[in-house]
Each structure stands twice: as structure tokens, then as C-alpha cells.
N, CA, C, O and the ligand as a Tripos MOL2 file, in Angstrom:
@<TRIPOS>MOLECULE
protein
  273   271    69     0     0
PROTEIN
NO_CHARGES

@<TRIPOS>ATOM
      1 N         101.6880  194.2020  167.5550 N.3       1 MET1
      2 CA        100.2570  194.5610  167.5250 C.3       1 MET1
      3 C          99.7850  195.0480  168.8980 C.2       1 MET1
      4 O          99.2130  196.1310  169.0240 O.2       1 MET1
      5 N         100.0370  194.2220  169.9290 N.am      2 LYS2
      6 CA         99.5750  194.5990  171.2670 C.3       2 LYS2
      7 C         100.2590  195.8810  171.7280 C.2       2 LYS2
      8 O          99.6410  196.7420  172.3550 O.2       2 LYS2
      9 N         101.5490  195.9900  171.4050 N.am      3 MET3
     10 CA        102.3180  197.1640  171.8210 C.3       3 MET3
     11 C         101.7250  198.4220  171.1990 C.2       3 MET3
     12 O         101.6150  199.4520  171.8660 O.2       3 MET3
     13 N         101.3480  198.3460  169.9390 N.am      4 LYS4
     14 CA        100.8120  199.5120  169.2450 C.3       4 LYS4
     15 C          99.4980  199.9690  169.8960 C.2       4 LYS4
     16 O          99.2670  201.1620  170.0930 O.2       4 LYS4
     17 N          98.6460  198.9880  170.2230 N.am      5 MET5
     18 CA         97.3890  199.3230  170.8760 C.3       5 MET5
     19 C          97.6480  199.9830  172.2240 C.2       5 MET5
     20 O          96.9610  200.9260  172.6170 O.2       5 MET5
     21 N          98.6510  199.4670  172.9210 N.am      6 PHE6
     22 CA         99.0010  200.0280  174.2240 C.3       6 PHE6
     23 C          99.3610  201.5120  174.0840 C.2       6 PHE6
     24 O          98.8980  202.3460  174.8610 O.2       6 PHE6
     25 N         100.1850  201.8270  173.0930 N.am      7 TRP7
     26 CA        100.5980  203.2280  172.9220 C.3       7 TRP7
     27 C          99.4440  204.1060  172.4730 C.2       7 TRP7
     28 O          99.3650  205.2730  172.8560 O.2       7 TRP7
     29 N          98.5550  203.5580  171.6670 N.am      8 ASN8
     30 CA         97.3760  204.3250  171.2810 C.3       8 ASN8
     31 C          96.5280  204.6790  172.4970 C.2       8 ASN8
     32 O          95.9970  205.7850  172.6020 O.2       8 ASN8
     33 N          96.4110  203.7050  173.4250 N.am      9 ASP9
     34 CA         95.6440  203.9550  174.6400 C.3       9 ASP9
     35 C          96.2940  205.0490  175.4640 C.2       9 ASP9
     36 O          95.6060  205.9300  175.9800 O.2       9 ASP9
     37 N          97.6070  205.0030  175.5930 N.am     10 ILE10
     38 CA         98.3510  206.0150  176.3600 C.3      10 ILE10
     39 C          98.1260  207.3870  175.7410 C.2      10 ILE10
     40 O          97.8780  208.3710  176.4370 O.2      10 ILE10
     41 N          98.2180  207.4270  174.4100 N.am     11 GLU11
     42 CA         98.0640  208.6880  173.6990 C.3      11 GLU11
     43 C          96.6650  209.2640  173.9470 C.2      11 GLU11
     44 O          96.5210  210.4520  174.2360 O.2      11 GLU11
     45 N          95.6380  208.4170  173.8330 N.am     12 LEU12
     46 CA         94.2700  208.8560  174.0750 C.3      12 LEU12
     47 C          94.0900  209.3180  175.5090 C.2      12 LEU12
     48 O          93.4220  210.3180  175.7730 O.2      12 LEU12
     49 N          94.6930  208.5810  176.4290 N.am     13 PHE13
     50 CA         94.5790  208.9180  177.8480 C.3      13 PHE13
     51 C          95.1450  210.3120  178.1020 C.2      13 PHE13
     52 O          94.5260  211.1260  178.7880 O.2      13 PHE13
     53 N          96.3190  210.5800  177.5470 N.am     14 PHE14
     54 CA         96.9400  211.8820  177.7870 C.3      14 PHE14
     55 C          96.2060  212.9960  177.0470 C.2      14 PHE14
     56 O          96.1550  214.1280  177.5290 O.2      14 PHE14
     57 N          95.6460  212.6940  175.9030 N.am     15 TYR15
     58 CA         94.8810  213.7040  175.1780 C.3      15 TYR15
     59 C          93.6470  214.0960  175.9810 C.2      15 TYR15
     60 O          93.3280  215.2780  176.1030 O.2      15 TYR15
     61 N          92.9520  213.0940  176.5290 N.am     16 ASP16
     62 CA         91.7910  213.3700  177.3760 C.3      16 ASP16
     63 C          92.2070  214.1810  178.6030 C.2      16 ASP16
     64 O          91.5420  215.1420  178.9890 O.2      16 ASP16
     65 N          93.3240  213.7680  179.2040 N.am     17 TRP17
     66 CA         93.8080  214.4590  180.3910 C.3      17 TRP17
     67 C          94.1210  215.9210  180.0660 C.2      17 TRP17
     68 O          93.7670  216.8240  180.8240 O.2      17 TRP17
     69 N          94.7800  216.1400  178.9440 N.am     18 TYR18
     70 CA         95.1160  217.4930  178.4870 C.3      18 TYR18
     71 C          93.8470  218.3260  178.2920 C.2      18 TYR18
     72 O          93.7830  219.4850  178.7030 O.2      18 TYR18
     73 N          92.8510  217.7240  177.6670 N.am     19 LEU19
     74 CA         91.6000  218.4470  177.4310 C.3      19 LEU19
     75 C          90.9030  218.7880  178.7490 C.2      19 LEU19
     76 O          90.4220  219.9050  178.9370 O.2      19 LEU19
     77 N          90.8540  217.7980  179.6710 N.am     20 LEU20
     78 CA         90.0840  217.9660  180.9000 C.3      20 LEU20
     79 C          90.7780  218.8870  181.9010 C.2      20 LEU20
     80 O          90.1010  219.5490  182.6880 O.2      20 LEU20
     81 N          92.1190  218.9470  181.8920 N.am     21 HIS21
     82 CA         92.8310  219.6870  182.9330 C.3      21 HIS21
     83 C          93.5570  220.9220  182.4270 C.2      21 HIS21
     84 O          93.8230  221.8330  183.2110 O.2      21 HIS21
     85 N          93.8820  220.9830  181.1570 N.am     22 ILE22
     86 CA         94.6510  222.1190  180.6250 C.3      22 ILE22
     87 C          93.7840  222.9800  179.7100 C.2      22 ILE22
     88 O          93.5450  224.1560  179.9830 O.2      22 ILE22
     89 N          93.3240  222.3790  178.6300 N.am     23 LYS23
     90 CA         92.5770  223.1390  177.6320 C.3      23 LYS23
     91 C          91.1720  223.4930  178.1030 C.2      23 LYS23
     92 O          90.7120  224.6180  177.9080 O.2      23 LYS23
     93 N          90.4940  222.5370  178.7200 N.am     24 LYS24
     94 CA         89.1460  222.7170  179.2720 C.3      24 LYS24
     95 C          88.1830  223.3520  178.2740 C.2      24 LYS24
     96 O          87.6010  224.3960  178.5660 O.2      24 LYS24
     97 N          88.0050  222.7510  177.1170 N.am     25 PRO25
     98 CA         87.0170  223.2820  176.1640 C.3      25 PRO25
     99 C          85.6160  223.0950  176.7160 C.2      25 PRO25
    100 O          85.3370  222.1070  177.3950 O.2      25 PRO25
    101 N          84.7440  224.0320  176.4290 N.am     26 LYS26
    102 CA         83.3870  223.9660  176.9780 C.3      26 LYS26
    103 C          82.3670  223.6200  175.9020 C.2      26 LYS26
    104 O          82.4370  224.1030  174.7720 O.2      26 LYS26
    105 N          81.4150  222.7690  176.2850 N.am     27 CYS27
    106 CA         80.3010  222.4290  175.4120 C.3      27 CYS27
    107 C          79.5850  223.7220  175.0220 C.2      27 CYS27
    108 O          79.2420  224.5210  175.8930 O.2      27 CYS27
    109 N          79.3560  223.9390  173.7240 N.am     28 PHE28
    110 CA         78.7590  225.2080  173.2950 C.3      28 PHE28
    111 C          77.2810  225.2930  173.6280 C.2      28 PHE28
    112 O          76.6590  226.3360  173.4300 O.2      28 PHE28
    113 N          76.7130  224.2040  174.1340 N.am     29 ILE29
    114 CA         75.2980  224.2270  174.5140 C.3      29 ILE29
    115 C          75.1430  224.4170  176.0240 C.2      29 ILE29
    116 O          74.4020  225.2980  176.4610 O.2      29 ILE29
    117 N          75.8410  223.5930  176.8310 N.am     30 CYS30
    118 CA         75.6070  223.6250  178.2720 C.3      30 CYS30
    119 C          76.8070  224.1590  179.0510 C.2      30 CYS30
    120 O          76.6690  224.4420  180.2410 O.2      30 CYS30
    121 N          77.9900  224.3100  178.4230 N.am     31 GLY31
    122 CA         79.1350  224.8930  179.0990 C.3      31 GLY31
    123 C          79.9660  223.9100  179.9080 C.2      31 GLY31
    124 O          80.9500  224.3060  180.5330 O.2      31 GLY31
    125 N          79.5830  222.6210  179.9070 N.am     32 ARG32
    126 CA         80.3920  221.6220  180.6130 C.3      32 ARG32
    127 C          81.6870  221.3810  179.8560 C.2      32 ARG32
    128 O          81.7340  221.5460  178.6370 O.2      32 ARG32
    129 N          82.7500  220.9870  180.5780 N.am     33 ILE33
    130 CA         84.0090  220.6400  179.9250 C.3      33 ILE33
    131 C          83.7740  219.4080  179.0540 C.2      33 ILE33
    132 O          83.2310  218.4030  179.5120 O.2      33 ILE33
    133 N          84.1920  219.5040  177.7940 N.am     34 SER34
    134 CA         83.8950  218.4310  176.8550 C.3      34 SER34
    135 C          85.1540  217.9290  176.1670 C.2      34 SER34
    136 O          86.1590  218.6380  176.1120 O.2      34 SER34
    137 N          85.1070  216.7240  175.6480 N.am     35 THR35
    138 CA         86.2690  216.1170  174.9890 C.3      35 THR35
    139 C          85.9820  215.8160  173.5260 C.2      35 THR35
    140 O          86.7970  215.1840  172.8530 O.2      35 THR35
    141 N          84.8420  216.2570  173.0290 N.am     36 LEU36
    142 CA         84.5010  215.9950  171.6310 C.3      36 LEU36
    143 C          84.4340  217.3070  170.8560 C.2      36 LEU36
    144 O          83.8960  218.2990  171.3460 O.2      36 LEU36
    145 N          84.9880  217.3050  169.6330 N.am     37 GLN37
    146 CA         84.9910  218.5260  168.8360 C.3      37 GLN37
    147 C          84.1660  218.3250  167.5710 C.2      37 GLN37
    148 O          84.2490  217.2850  166.9180 O.2      37 GLN37
    149 N          83.3730  219.3340  167.2370 N.am     38 ASN38
    150 CA         82.5810  219.2840  166.0130 C.3      38 ASN38
    151 C          83.4380  219.6190  164.8030 C.2      38 ASN38
    152 O          84.5630  220.1010  164.9360 O.2      38 ASN38
    153 N          82.8950  219.3590  163.6320 N.am     39 TYR39
    154 CA         83.6230  219.6660  162.4000 C.3      39 TYR39
    155 C          83.8860  221.1660  162.2660 C.2      39 TYR39
    156 O          84.8750  221.5650  161.6500 O.2      39 TYR39
    157 N          83.0200  221.9960  162.8300 N.am     40 ASP40
    158 CA         83.1840  223.4530  162.7010 C.3      40 ASP40
    159 C          84.1170  224.0170  163.7720 C.2      40 ASP40
    160 O          84.3190  225.2310  163.8220 O.2      40 ASP40
    161 N          84.6990  223.1600  164.6400 N.am     41 GLY41
    162 CA         85.6660  223.6110  165.6250 C.3      41 GLY41
    163 C          85.0850  223.8690  167.0070 C.2      41 GLY41
    164 O          85.8370  224.0730  167.9600 O.2      41 GLY41
    165 N          83.7550  223.8640  167.1360 N.am     42 SER42
    166 CA         83.1430  224.0520  168.4470 C.3      42 SER42
    167 C          83.2090  222.7430  169.2320 C.2      42 SER42
    168 O          83.3330  221.6690  168.6430 O.2      42 SER42
    169 N          83.1250  222.8320  170.5630 N.am     43 TRP43
    170 CA         83.2340  221.6500  171.4200 C.3      43 TRP43
    171 C          81.8720  221.2670  171.9550 C.2      43 TRP43
    172 O          80.9750  222.0990  172.0950 O.2      43 TRP43
    173 N          81.7390  219.9560  172.2570 N.am     44 ILE44
    174 CA         80.4370  219.4600  172.7140 C.3      44 ILE44
    175 C          80.6380  218.3110  173.6950 C.2      44 ILE44
    176 O          81.5440  217.4960  173.5190 O.2      44 ILE44
    177 N          79.7950  218.2410  174.7320 N.am     45 CYS45
    178 CA         79.9130  217.1780  175.7350 C.3      45 CYS45
    179 C          79.2890  215.8830  175.1920 C.2      45 CYS45
    180 O          78.5790  215.8910  174.1860 O.2      45 CYS45
    181 N          79.5720  214.7860  175.8790 N.am     46 ASP46
    182 CA         79.0710  213.4820  175.4400 C.3      46 ASP46
    183 C          77.5550  213.5040  175.2420 C.2      46 ASP46
    184 O          77.0340  213.0160  174.2390 O.2      46 ASP46
    185 N          76.8620  214.0860  176.2290 N.am     47 TYR47
    186 CA         75.4090  214.0800  176.2010 C.3      47 TYR47
    187 C          74.8750  214.8150  174.9710 C.2      47 TYR47
    188 O          74.0290  214.2900  174.2470 O.2      47 TYR47
    189 N          75.3690  216.0230  174.7430 N.am     48 HIS48
    190 CA         74.8330  216.8100  173.6360 C.3      48 HIS48
    191 C          75.3200  216.3090  172.2780 C.2      48 HIS48
    192 O          74.6640  216.5220  171.2590 O.2      48 HIS48
    193 N          76.4850  215.6370  172.2710 N.am     49 ALA49
    194 CA         76.9340  215.0190  171.0270 C.3      49 ALA49
    195 C          75.9210  213.9750  170.5780 C.2      49 ALA49
    196 O          75.6170  213.8450  169.3930 O.2      49 ALA49
    197 N          75.4040  213.2300  171.5620 N.am     50 GLU50
    198 CA         74.4150  212.2070  171.2600 C.3      50 GLU50
    199 C          73.1210  212.8430  170.7780 C.2      50 GLU50
    200 O          72.5160  212.3870  169.8070 O.2      50 GLU50
    201 N          72.6960  213.9130  171.4750 N.am     51 VAL51
    202 CA         71.4680  214.6130  171.1010 C.3      51 VAL51
    203 C          71.5930  215.1770  169.6840 C.2      51 VAL51
    204 O          70.6910  215.0140  168.8620 O.2      51 VAL51
    205 N          72.7240  215.8450  169.4060 N.am     52 MET52
    206 CA         72.9220  216.4540  168.0930 C.3      52 MET52
    207 C          72.9930  215.3980  167.0030 C.2      52 MET52
    208 O          72.5240  215.6080  165.8850 O.2      52 MET52
    209 N          73.5870  214.2540  167.3460 N.am     53 ASN53
    210 CA         73.6930  213.1610  166.3940 C.3      53 ASN53
    211 C          72.3050  212.6880  165.9700 C.2      53 ASN53
    212 O          72.0600  212.4080  164.7970 O.2      53 ASN53
    213 N          71.3990  212.6060  166.9490 N.am     54 GLU54
    214 CA         70.0380  212.1630  166.6560 C.3      54 GLU54
    215 C          69.2820  213.2200  165.8560 C.2      54 GLU54
    216 O          68.4430  212.8870  165.0190 O.2      54 GLU54
    217 N          69.5780  214.4920  166.1120 N.am     55 MET55
    218 CA         68.8950  215.5750  165.4110 C.3      55 MET55
    219 C          69.5370  215.9040  164.0620 C.2      55 MET55
    220 O          68.9500  216.6050  163.2380 O.2      55 MET55
    221 N          70.7630  215.3830  163.8480 N.am     56 GLY56
    222 CA         71.5650  215.7500  162.6890 C.3      56 GLY56
    223 C          70.8490  215.6900  161.3640 C.2      56 GLY56
    224 O          70.8240  216.6750  160.6260 O.2      56 GLY56
    225 N          70.2610  214.5430  161.0480 N.am     57 LEU57
    226 CA         69.6290  214.3730  159.7500 C.3      57 LEU57
    227 C          68.4760  215.3440  159.5710 C.2      57 LEU57
    228 O          68.2840  215.9110  158.4950 O.2      57 LEU57
    229 N          67.7090  215.5290  160.6430 N.am     58 GLU58
    230 CA         66.5540  216.4200  160.5750 C.3      58 GLU58
    231 C          67.0060  217.8470  160.2710 C.2      58 GLU58
    232 O          66.4010  218.5450  159.4570 O.2      58 GLU58
    233 N          68.1000  218.2750  160.9550 N.am     59 ARG59
    234 CA         68.5810  219.6420  160.7850 C.3      59 ARG59
    235 C          69.0960  219.8730  159.3690 C.2      59 ARG59
    236 O          68.8650  220.9280  158.7770 O.2      59 ARG59
    237 N          69.7970  218.8710  158.8310 N.am     60 GLU60
    238 CA         70.3640  219.0170  157.4920 C.3      60 GLU60
    239 C          69.2660  219.2330  156.4510 C.2      60 GLU60
    240 O          69.4080  220.0640  155.5550 O.2      60 GLU60
    241 N          68.1720  218.4800  156.5750 N.am     61 SER61
    242 CA         67.1090  218.6120  155.5860 C.3      61 SER61
    243 C          66.4340  219.9670  155.7130 C.2      61 SER61
    244 O          65.9760  220.5320  154.7200 O.2      61 SER61
    245 N          66.3700  220.5020  156.9540 N.am     62 ARG62
    246 CA         65.7500  221.7980  157.1530 C.3      62 ARG62
    247 C          66.6170  222.9140  156.5240 C.2      62 ARG62
    248 O          66.1000  223.8640  155.9370 O.2      62 ARG62
    249 N          67.9440  222.7670  156.6650 N.am     63 GLU63
    250 CA         68.8410  223.7660  156.0810 C.3      63 GLU63
    251 C          68.7390  223.7890  154.5710 C.2      63 GLU63
    252 O          68.8290  224.8510  153.9540 O.2      63 GLU63
    253 N          68.5520  222.6340  153.9780 N.am     64 GLU64
    254 CA         68.4000  222.5630  152.5270 C.3      64 GLU64
    255 C          67.1580  223.3240  152.0820 C.2      64 GLU64
    256 O          67.1660  223.9960  151.0500 O.2      64 GLU64
    257 N          66.0990  223.2120  152.8650 N.am     65 GLN65
    258 CA         64.8630  223.9120  152.5280 C.3      65 GLN65
    259 C          65.0530  225.4310  152.5820 C.2      65 GLN65
    260 O          64.5320  226.1660  151.7420 O.2      65 GLN65
    261 N          65.8220  225.8930  153.6020 N.am     66 LEU66
    262 CA         66.0490  227.3220  153.7640 C.3      66 LEU66
    263 C          66.8120  227.9110  152.5750 C.2      66 LEU66
    264 O          66.6150  229.0750  152.2260 O.2      66 LEU66
    265 N          67.6660  227.1250  151.9650 N.am     67 ASN67
    266 CA         68.4870  227.6270  150.8590 C.3      67 ASN67
    267 C          67.6960  227.8170  149.5560 C.2      67 ASN67
    268 O          68.1420  228.5030  148.6350 O.2      67 ASN67
    269 N          66.5150  227.1940  149.5030 N.am     68 ASP68
    270 CA         65.7380  227.2830  148.2530 C.3      68 ASP68
    271 C          65.1780  228.6910  148.0060 C.2      68 ASP68
    272 O          64.5070  228.9210  147.0000 O.2      68 ASP68
    273 ZN         76.4990  219.8420  176.6520 Zn       69 ZN69
@<TRIPOS>BOND
     1     1     2 1
     2     2     3 1
     3     3     4 2
     4     3     5 am
     5     5     6 1
     6     6     7 1
     7     7     8 2
     8     7     9 am
     9     9    10 1
    10    10    11 1
    11    11    12 2
    12    11    13 am
    13    13    14 1
    14    14    15 1
    15    15    16 2
    16    15    17 am
    17    17    18 1
    18    18    19 1
    19    19    20 2
    20    19    21 am
    21    21    22 1
    22    22    23 1
    23    23    24 2
    24    23    25 am
    25    25    26 1
    26    26    27 1
    27    27    28 2
    28    27    29 am
    29    29    30 1
    30    30    31 1
    31    31    32 2
    32    31    33 am
    33    33    34 1
    34    34    35 1
    35    35    36 2
    36    35    37 am
    37    37    38 1
    38    38    39 1
    39    39    40 2
    40    39    41 am
    41    41    42 1
    42    42    43 1
    43    43    44 2
    44    43    45 am
    45    45    46 1
    46    46    47 1
    47    47    48 2
    48    47    49 am
    49    49    50 1
    50    50    51 1
    51    51    52 2
    52    51    53 am
    53    53    54 1
    54    54    55 1
    55    55    56 2
    56    55    57 am
    57    57    58 1
    58    58    59 1
    59    59    60 2
    60    59    61 am
    61    61    62 1
    62    62    63 1
    63    63    64 2
    64    63    65 am
    65    65    66 1
    66    66    67 1
    67    67    68 2
    68    67    69 am
    69    69    70 1
    70    70    71 1
    71    71    72 2
    72    71    73 am
    73    73    74 1
    74    74    75 1
    75    75    76 2
    76    75    77 am
    77    77    78 1
    78    78    79 1
    79    79    80 2
    80    79    81 am
    81    81    82 1
    82    82    83 1
    83    83    84 2
    84    83    85 am
    85    85    86 1
    86    86    87 1
    87    87    88 2
    88    87    89 am
    89    89    90 1
    90    90    91 1
    91    91    92 2
    92    91    93 am
    93    93    94 1
    94    94    95 1
    95    95    96 2
    96    95    97 am
    97    97    98 1
    98    98    99 1
    99    99   100 2
   100    99   101 am
   101   101   102 1
   102   102   103 1
   103   103   104 2
   104   103   105 am
   105   105   106 1
   106   106   107 1
   107   107   108 2
   108   107   109 am
   109   109   110 1
   110   110   111 1
   111   111   112 2
   112   111   113 am
   113   113   114 1
   114   114   115 1
   115   115   116 2
   116   115   117 am
   117   117   118 1
   118   118   119 1
   119   119   120 2
   120   119   121 am
   121   121   122 1
   122   122   123 1
   123   123   124 2
   124   123   125 am
   125   125   126 1
   126   126   127 1
   127   127   128 2
   128   127   129 am
   129   129   130 1
   130   130   131 1
   131   131   132 2
   132   131   133 am
   133   133   134 1
   134   134   135 1
   135   135   136 2
   136   135   137 am
   137   137   138 1
   138   138   139 1
   139   139   140 2
   140   139   141 am
   141   141   142 1
   142   142   143 1
   143   143   144 2
   144   143   145 am
   145   145   146 1
   146   146   147 1
   147   147   148 2
   148   147   149 am
   149   149   150 1
   150   150   151 1
   151   151   152 2
   152   151   153 am
   153   153   154 1
   154   154   155 1
   155   155   156 2
   156   155   157 am
   157   157   158 1
   158   158   159 1
   159   159   160 2
   160   159   161 am
   161   161   162 1
   162   162   163 1
   163   163   164 2
   164   163   165 am
   165   165   166 1
   166   166   167 1
   167   167   168 2
   168   167   169 am
   169   169   170 1
   170   170   171 1
   171   171   172 2
   172   171   173 am
   173   173   174 1
   174   174   175 1
   175   175   176 2
   176   175   177 am
   177   177   178 1
   178   178   179 1
   179   179   180 2
   180   179   181 am
   181   181   182 1
   182   182   183 1
   183   183   184 2
   184   183   185 am
   185   185   186 1
   186   186   187 1
   187   187   188 2
   188   187   189 am
   189   189   190 1
   190   190   191 1
   191   191   192 2
   192   191   193 am
   193   193   194 1
   194   194   195 1
   195   195   196 2
   196   195   197 am
   197   197   198 1
   198   198   199 1
   199   199   200 2
   200   199   201 am
   201   201   202 1
   202   202   203 1
   203   203   204 2
   204   203   205 am
   205   205   206 1
   206   206   207 1
   207   207   208 2
   208   207   209 am
   209   209   210 1
   210   210   211 1
   211   211   212 2
   212   211   213 am
   213   213   214 1
   214   214   215 1
   215   215   216 2
   216   215   217 am
   217   217   218 1
   218   218   219 1
   219   219   220 2
   220   219   221 am
   221   221   222 1
   222   222   223 1
   223   223   224 2
   224   223   225 am
   225   225   226 1
   226   226   227 1
   227   227   228 2
   228   227   229 am
   229   229   230 1
   230   230   231 1
   231   231   232 2
   232   231   233 am
   233   233   234 1
   234   234   235 1
   235   235   236 2
   236   235   237 am
   237   237   238 1
   238   238   239 1
   239   239   240 2
   240   239   241 am
   241   241   242 1
   242   242   243 1
   243   243   244 2
   244   243   245 am
   245   245   246 1
   246   246   247 1
   247   247   248 2
   248   247   249 am
   249   249   250 1
   250   250   251 1
   251   251   252 2
   252   251   253 am
   253   253   254 1
   254   254   255 1
   255   255   256 2
   256   255   257 am
   257   257   258 1
   258   258   259 1
   259   259   260 2
   260   259   261 am
   261   261   262 1
   262   262   263 1
   263   263   264 2
   264   263   265 am
   265   265   266 1
   266   266   267 1
   267   267   268 2
   268   267   269 am
   269   269   270 1
   270   270   271 1
   271   271   272 2
@<TRIPOS>SUBSTRUCTURE
     1 MET1         2 RESIDUE 1 A MET
     2 LYS2         6 RESIDUE 1 A LYS
     3 MET3        10 RESIDUE 1 A MET
     4 LYS4        14 RESIDUE 1 A LYS
     5 MET5        18 RESIDUE 1 A MET
     6 PHE6        22 RESIDUE 1 A PHE
     7 TRP7        26 RESIDUE 1 A TRP
     8 ASN8        30 RESIDUE 1 A ASN
     9 ASP9        34 RESIDUE 1 A ASP
    10 ILE10       38 RESIDUE 1 A ILE
    11 GLU11       42 RESIDUE 1 A GLU
    12 LEU12       46 RESIDUE 1 A LEU
    13 PHE13       50 RESIDUE 1 A PHE
    14 PHE14       54 RESIDUE 1 A PHE
    15 TYR15       58 RESIDUE 1 A TYR
    16 ASP16       62 RESIDUE 1 A ASP
    17 TRP17       66 RESIDUE 1 A TRP
    18 TYR18       70 RESIDUE 1 A TYR
    19 LEU19       74 RESIDUE 1 A LEU
    20 LEU20       78 RESIDUE 1 A LEU
    21 HIS21       82 RESIDUE 1 A HIS
    22 ILE22       86 RESIDUE 1 A ILE
    23 LYS23       90 RESIDUE 1 A LYS
    24 LYS24       94 RESIDUE 1 A LYS
    25 PRO25       98 RESIDUE 1 A PRO
    26 LYS26      102 RESIDUE 1 A LYS
    27 CYS27      106 RESIDUE 1 A CYS
    28 PHE28      110 RESIDUE 1 A PHE
    29 ILE29      114 RESIDUE 1 A ILE
    30 CYS30      118 RESIDUE 1 A CYS
    31 GLY31      122 RESIDUE 1 A GLY
    32 ARG32      126 RESIDUE 1 A ARG
    33 ILE33      130 RESIDUE 1 A ILE
    34 SER34      134 RESIDUE 1 A SER
    35 THR35      138 RESIDUE 1 A THR
    36 LEU36      142 RESIDUE 1 A LEU
    37 GLN37      146 RESIDUE 1 A GLN
    38 ASN38      150 RESIDUE 1 A ASN
    39 TYR39      154 RESIDUE 1 A TYR
    40 ASP40      158 RESIDUE 1 A ASP
    41 GLY41      162 RESIDUE 1 A GLY
    42 SER42      166 RESIDUE 1 A SER
    43 TRP43      170 RESIDUE 1 A TRP
    44 ILE44      174 RESIDUE 1 A ILE
    45 CYS45      178 RESIDUE 1 A CYS
    46 ASP46      182 RESIDUE 1 A ASP
    47 TYR47      186 RESIDUE 1 A TYR
    48 HIS48      190 RESIDUE 1 A HIS
    49 ALA49      194 RESIDUE 1 A ALA
    50 GLU50      198 RESIDUE 1 A GLU
    51 VAL51      202 RESIDUE 1 A VAL
    52 MET52      206 RESIDUE 1 A MET
    53 ASN53      210 RESIDUE 1 A ASN
    54 GLU54      214 RESIDUE 1 A GLU
    55 MET55      218 RESIDUE 1 A MET
    56 GLY56      222 RESIDUE 1 A GLY
    57 LEU57      226 RESIDUE 1 A LEU
    58 GLU58      230 RESIDUE 1 A GLU
    59 ARG59      234 RESIDUE 1 A ARG
    60 GLU60      238 RESIDUE 1 A GLU
    61 SER61      242 RESIDUE 1 A SER
    62 ARG62      246 RESIDUE 1 A ARG
    63 GLU63      250 RESIDUE 1 A GLU
    64 GLU64      254 RESIDUE 1 A GLU
    65 GLN65      258 RESIDUE 1 A GLN
    66 LEU66      262 RESIDUE 1 A LEU
    67 ASN67      266 RESIDUE 1 A ASN
    68 ASP68      270 RESIDUE 1 A ASP
    69 ZN69       273 GROUP 0 **** ****
């Protein structure tokens, strides 16, 4: 159990490192290097992920209205 968690941590560490130093995806809002990816494939920084998360429900209901 402990060993598995250890390897998961290593894997996450290297994935973050790869993103921050090799891939360098940019937040589609502010352009900062980000480690979070949206469902549509765009990248987003921690800060804007939080902002979008809070706005998420509101935006979804607005899109439904537009489709009518
Ligand atoms: Zn951002």
C-alpha cells in the first residue's frame, strides 16, 4: 500500500515537472504556465481553474438558454 502511494507521488511529480519545464502549456486566459487541463483540451492555471469552477454552473445555464 505505502509503496504504491510512493510511486504515484513520483509519477505525479515527474508529470508536473514535464509540464512545467518541457511542455509548458499556457493558461488560455492569462498565459501563465499551467498544470491543469480542461475537458476541451485547453489549459488553465490554478487561479483561473478556481474562478471557472465557481462560474461553471452559471455559464452552463446561460448556454442552455442560448440554444432555445
Ligand atoms: Zn490563468
